[in-house]
C-alpha positions, 0 to 999 in steps of 0.5 A: 331633561325636565320632569314635572310629574308628581314625585319627580326628584328634579321638581322636589329639588327645585321646590327645596331650593325655592323654599330657602331664603334668598339671603341664605342662597346668596351667603352659600354662593359667597362662601363657595366663591371665597373658598374657591378663591383661596384654593386657587390663589397662585401665590401659594406656590407648589408647596401648598399644592402638597396639601391636596393630598390631605383628603377631606374623606370619602364624601365631599362635605358641605362647605359651610359645615366644613368651615365650622369644623375647623374650630373644633380642633387643629387636626380638623383644620389640617385634614381640610384642603381648603382649611389648610389653604385658608390657614396659610393665607392667614399665616402670610398676613403674620409673615409666618407661613414658613411653619406650615410650609415646613409641616406640609413639606415633612408630610410629603417627605414621609411619603417618599419611598426612594432612598436616593430621593429621600436623601436629596429631599431631606437635604433640601428641606433642611437647607430651606427651613431648618439650618441656622439662617435658612431662607425660610427658617422655622422657629425651633430650639438649637437642640432640635436643630442639631438632632435633625442635622445628625439625622441627615447622615442616615436619612429616613422618613422619620428624620424630621419628626421632632422638628415637625412636631415642635413646629406643629405645636407652635402653630397649634398653640400660637397661630391657630387661636389667632386664626380662629379670632381673625376677622376673615374666619369670623366672617366665614363662620357667621355666613356658614352658621346663618345659612345652616340655621336657615336650612334647618328651619326649612327642612 
């Protein structure tokens, strides 16, 4: 339904959008499209799908603001569904996505309530990521690997805590700074910053 009476919210919204520069609107659309493509990349598989449980919060944030928040801290990146997906895409270029996949698998594992499922999931995660020469072996020291192996005998939701913490620290200190400096992220922040400045100058 259209409304052209003075004070009509639809008319006000249209005027507000019209006041924004065309370049800003184009950048916002491009940024939204890029995030959409990242979130629907089929090659990420079922593992990255577990990140969907990491909610952005009670309200949906503006995508450009969200992109800028990723550089505030590694925690901010991990809290964002699209941030996790963008980081995963970057890690694939460095052939180290198993670290994030392991971290996500551990997050999902800790939500498991069934003791039977807990034991079977624990063994599956250990065989895929932790044991020596595992198909997607993560970079942890021998001592942590052995502690995790012993934890499997009485699997609890905390049995991967030490290995997960070591992997998280590795990503935060090593991969995360490189992600922030990457051409793809720099491009996204330029678009987000430019659009944010344009919006503020027209409010």
